[in-house]
N, C-alpha and C positions, 0 to 999 in steps of 0.2 A: 369737488375739491381738486386741487392741482396735484397730479401724480408725478412721479419721477423726479422729485426734488430731494437731493441729498441734504443731510443735516448740516454739512459744511458749506453749502451754497450761501453766499452772502445775499441778503435781502435789503433793498434800499427803498424807503418810503420818500416820496416827494413831499417837501414841507409846504409847497404852494399848490393851489388848486390848478387843475389842468383842463384845457378845452377837450372834451370827450369826442369831438369830431376828428381829432388827430388819429391817424392809423399808425402802423408799424414804423414807417419812415419818419413821420413827425415826432413820435415818441423817442425813437433812436436818436434823432437830432437833438432833442432836449437832453438826453443822457450825455451825449458828447459835448454839447455847447454849454449847458447850464450846470450840469453836475461834474463836468470834467472827468468822466469815467468812460470806459470802453464798453459799449453794449455787446460786443462779441466775446466778452470774457466768461459768459455763462451765468452772471449774477441775475437776480430777479429784481426788476424795477416796478414799483407799484405807484399808480397815479390815481388821484381822486378828484371828482368835480367839486364845484363850489357848494352845491347843496348836500354833498356827502351821501348821495344815494346811488352813485355809480363809481365803479372801480375798474381800471384796466391794469393788467399785469403783463409785462413784456420780459421775454427771456430768449436768449440765443440757445438753440437746441441742436448742436453739432453741425447741421447743414442748413439751418434756416431759423427764422424767428417764430416764436409762438406768442400769440396775443390772446389773453384770457380776459373776458369782459363779464362783469356781474352787475346787475341792476337790482336794487331793493325795491320791491313793490310797495312795502309799507315800512316806514321808519328810515333810519339813516345808519350808516356805518359809524362805529365808534372810533373815528379818526383822531389820533392824538393831537392835542394842542401843543405846538412847539414854540417856545419863546426865543430860541436861539436864532442866529442869523444864517445858519447853514441852509443849503438847498435840499439836502437829504439827511435822513437818519437811518442808521443800520440797525435792523431788528433781527430777532431769531425766527427760525421757521415756525416754531410753535406760536409766536405772536402773529405771524401772517395767517396761520390757520384760524386762530381766534378771531382775527379781524374779519376774515371771509365768512365766519360763522355768525357774525354780528355781535360778538362779545368784546368786552374791554380787553385790551392787550395788557398782559401782566407787567411788562417792562415799564409802563407808564402809570401804574397804580402806586401812589405814594405809600411808603411803609409807615405803619403805625408807630408813633413815638411812645416809648415807655420811660417811666421815671422810677427810680428806686427810692422807696420810702424808708 
């Protein structure tokens, strides 16, 4: 699990799949070029491959970048299916933890519809 994450730290998921051969410089370039965000602001940027079995997490940590890599041996990550045209989606720290644990993120679970009889 990723430590030293404040609850107020923004977490951005990439809506498109990413080439997992990219390292810190390549991922930081995606953040600047495609997301139009500053990778040095301390936010957490999460990238997933096409098969949804590998994740890379990039974060600026005071004096350098931290790159976290996780590969599922069996199964896939429950990466949300996003229909909008944006390049990123902002999620909560709890959703990131659930994603890394292999669980469905709460933010993307549709709420049950109730009717009054």
